[in-house]
N, C-alpha and C positions, 0 to 999 in steps of 0.2 A: 706440498697442499696436500699435507696430513694437519689432521686434528685427533686429537687424545680424550681416552676420556676412561673413569673408572670406575666401572657400574658395581655396586656393594651393596649387599642383601644382608639384613638384619633382622633376624628371627628371635623370635622368643614366644615364652610363655606366660599367658598371664595367672597371677598366684591370688590376684581378686580379681572380680569384675571390673573389665575397662570398657568404658563408654568412648568414641569418638564422633564430635558432633557435625551434621552433615556439611559438608562442603569446606570445613576445618580442620580435617585431618591433618594434613601437609604442614598449616600453619601452630598447628600445637608440637607437634613435632620440631619446626624450628624453634620456635619461643624456646622450649622445655631444654634444646639442646643449648641455644646463647647462656642460658642460665647458668647451666652448670659448666661445659666450659669455660667461662667467666672464671668460677670457683676455682676451676683446676689449675689453668694459665697464668692468672692476673695474680699481684701481690694484695692483702687483704687492703691494705692502705691506698693501691689502685685510685682515682678518682676518674678514672675513664678511658676509654682508648683513644679519644682524641685529644687529650693532654697529656696523657702517659709521656713520658721521657725515653720508654725501654718500646713504644710502639713497634721501634724497627726493628727486634727483634723479638717482639711478643707474637707466638703464633694464635692467639685468641684475634690481635689485632689482624692479622694480615686474614686471617680464614673469616674471621665473622663480621669484625668493623673494618674493611678495609676502606683508606681512607685515603684524597689526592693529596693531603697536606697542602692546599694551595694549590696546587698545581693540577689545568684541565689534564682530566684523565684520557683515555681515547673516547670517538665518539663525542666527545664533549661533556662528559658527564660528571657531574660535581663529585661521585662517588663512583669508586671501584664496584664493578658487580661481588656478589660474592661467588667462589667459585665453586660450587656446588647447586642441587635443588633435589629437595625431595618428591618421590613418586609414592604415592600413598591414597590416592582415589579410590582405590578398593576398602580403605577404611572405614571412608568417608559413611556416617549413620549406621556404623556396624557396633553392636557389643559382644564381648568377650567372657564368656563366664570362665572361670578358675579354675584352671587346667587345661585349657583352649590353649589351641599356637593360633600366631600372627607374625605379619612381615611387613616391612616397607622397603623399598632401594631409595638408595642413596644414588647419584651421578657427580664424580668428583671430578676435578676439570683442572687442578694442581699439580704441578708434576714433584712437587715438594716429597721427597720418600717417606719424610714423617708423619705426611697430615692425616693418613689412614689412619697413624696410631693415636690420633689424638680422636678423632670419631668412636672409634671403640673404646678405649680408655670412659670418655664422655660419655656415651650410652648405656655402658656397665654399671655405671653409679649411675646416671639416670633412673635406669631402671630398679637400684637401691632405694632410691629417693620418692619413686613416684611417679608415674606419666598419666596426662588424661585430666580433665576438669578434676576429680576427684583424686588424685594422684597417686590411682591404684598404684599394687605392686606388682611388677612384673618382673621375669627371669630373662637375659637376656642366653640365647642359648648357642647360635651361632652365627658367624661372619661369614659371607662367601662371596664370590668374584666372580663374576663372568665374562669366558674366558672366547675367544676368535671363534670357534665350534658354537656358540652359544649355548653352553654349559654351564653353571651352575657350581662351582667346587668352593668348596668347604676352605677357609684361612685367604689371608691376606697376602700371599707372596703371589708373584706373576705378571704378567706385563700388561699393563693399559689397552685397552683395544687403539687400534690405530682405523681411524675413519678417510678414505681415500675421497677428496673433493675434488678430485678431476673427473671431466666427463665421460661416462661411460662409453661405448661405441654402441650402442642399441637406440635407435630414435625416441625419444617420448616426447607426446604431443596430448593427450590429458593425462590428468590426475587428480585425484580427490584428495582433500588433504581436511582431519575430521580436527577441528577443537575440542580436544579432549574435557579440557577445565577451561574456567573461564579466561579468556584473552582482551589484554588490552593493545591495540598497536597505535604508537603514536604518528602522525606526518605533520612533520613543523613541529608547531606547539599546541597542535591537538589531537584528540585522539580521534582516532578514524572510525567511522558509523559503519562501515564495509569492507571488509579484509581484501582491498582491491591486491592482486599479486603485485605492481609493484611498489604496492608500502611493505606487503610479506615479508616478500625476499628481499627488499632495504634492510627491514630491522634481522632478518636471520644473518645477514650478509656481517652488519654491524657487531651483533652479537659473536660469531663465532670467532669474528677477527679481535675484538677487544678480547676475548677469553685466552686465545692464543695470544698475543702481545703479553696479554699481566701472569700468567700461569704457565703459558707453553712454552713455546718456536719461536714467537714471533708474530708480526702484525700480518695477514695476507699479502702476497704479492699479488694485487687483482688492481686494474683499472675500476674501482667502484664507481663512479660516473659512469661507463658503457656501461658495467653490468646493470646499473639501476635502469638505463636506458632502454635497455633488451629486456628486461624482467617488464616495463611497463606495458610492452607489447600484447603481452601475453591477456585475455580475456577470460572473464570469469563466465563461464557459461550456465552454473547452474546455484543457488545457495536455498540451504536451509540453515538459516541459523537463528537464535537466539538469545535476549541479553538473559542475565539471570544474576538478582543481587544480594553479595554476599559480603555479611562485617567481621572485622576483627577489631577486638578492644586488646589494646597494648599491657600485657602484664608492668610496664615499666614505667609510661609516663597515662596510664587511665584513657588514653586518647581513642577514639573508633575511627579507622578505616574501611574503606569498601575494599574489597579482594574481588568484585563481581567481575562479567564483561563478559562478549556471546562466546556460546558452545552453537556445536552443529557443524556440519558440511558442507564444502564448497567445491567445486570442483572447476579446473582451468587448464584452457584449449592454447594450444599455441609451440613455439619451439622450446620445451623444456629440459631439453638434454642437459644442459648445462646446468640447471637448478635444483634439479634432481637432488645429487649427492648434498647439497647444501641442507633440502629439506630433511632429509633422511639423516643428517648430522643434527639438527634442531630438534628432532626426537629424542634425541640425549639433552641437550641443553633448554630444551622450554625457548617462546620466542616473547618478546612483547614485555610491556610492564610485570614487575614483581613475581618473576620466576621460583625466587626462593622460597615464596607463600605457597608455592603449589601453579602455580596459574602457567598459561602459556602452551601448558602441554599439546603438543600434537601427532599426529598420526599419518604418512601420507602413502598413496598407495597408486601404484602407476595402473591406468585405465587403456594405454596401450601407446 
């Protein structure tokens, strides 16, 4: 019951003034990475990852456009989730003058040892071509990874963090979950209006198990139904959330998509001991819809 994650930090220096619009920094990074990554990894005559005859061996298809190829993926998803998320909320609405430094984090869930190299190569090239709405020139200075002691070490060599999903020995009966970025949780075929714990825990469980099955050591050895039944007994005791509306425009199709959701704090009470490791793992993976765009970032604090 181990879940692995590679936390990476990319640090830059602005060579021209660069601005990140409010609520869109992670989406800008994701879109720019996809464009550059495709240029690096794909043949010029490629018609697209879904139709590509080489998609089984193509790193772009595997990492950025993972497709189920007509087979249902875990949790009934039409397409496989991408094995990474960006953490860049601290860049939202910020301007960096030429000469100033900034960074963002990337959490990678793919066990393939070559994956990190593609991210480094793509962001080094992206820095030269320009980043942000104005395609401002920046320079990639360092790439660091977080070690098990919580220290950022320069370089990409090392072991991934191994998160133990087994319950701890201390009984936990109250937790506070902060929804840092807009979050949407599905309940059945609908978007939940409130983050009831049963819904939250089920979506966390499904995301971790799916990522582990597709990119890691295999699906969780867990009775999903009983897990959900126990989670449904946990009560929401305090809620201070609000809905925010953020939209993104696809540079490829021109279509406008909502990347909004609810943010704020919720307190839960009940027998939470077995769920805390999953909530802490979800701080790395995110939860809910569109996590690759920076949505669904949560933080968990034990109250007692």
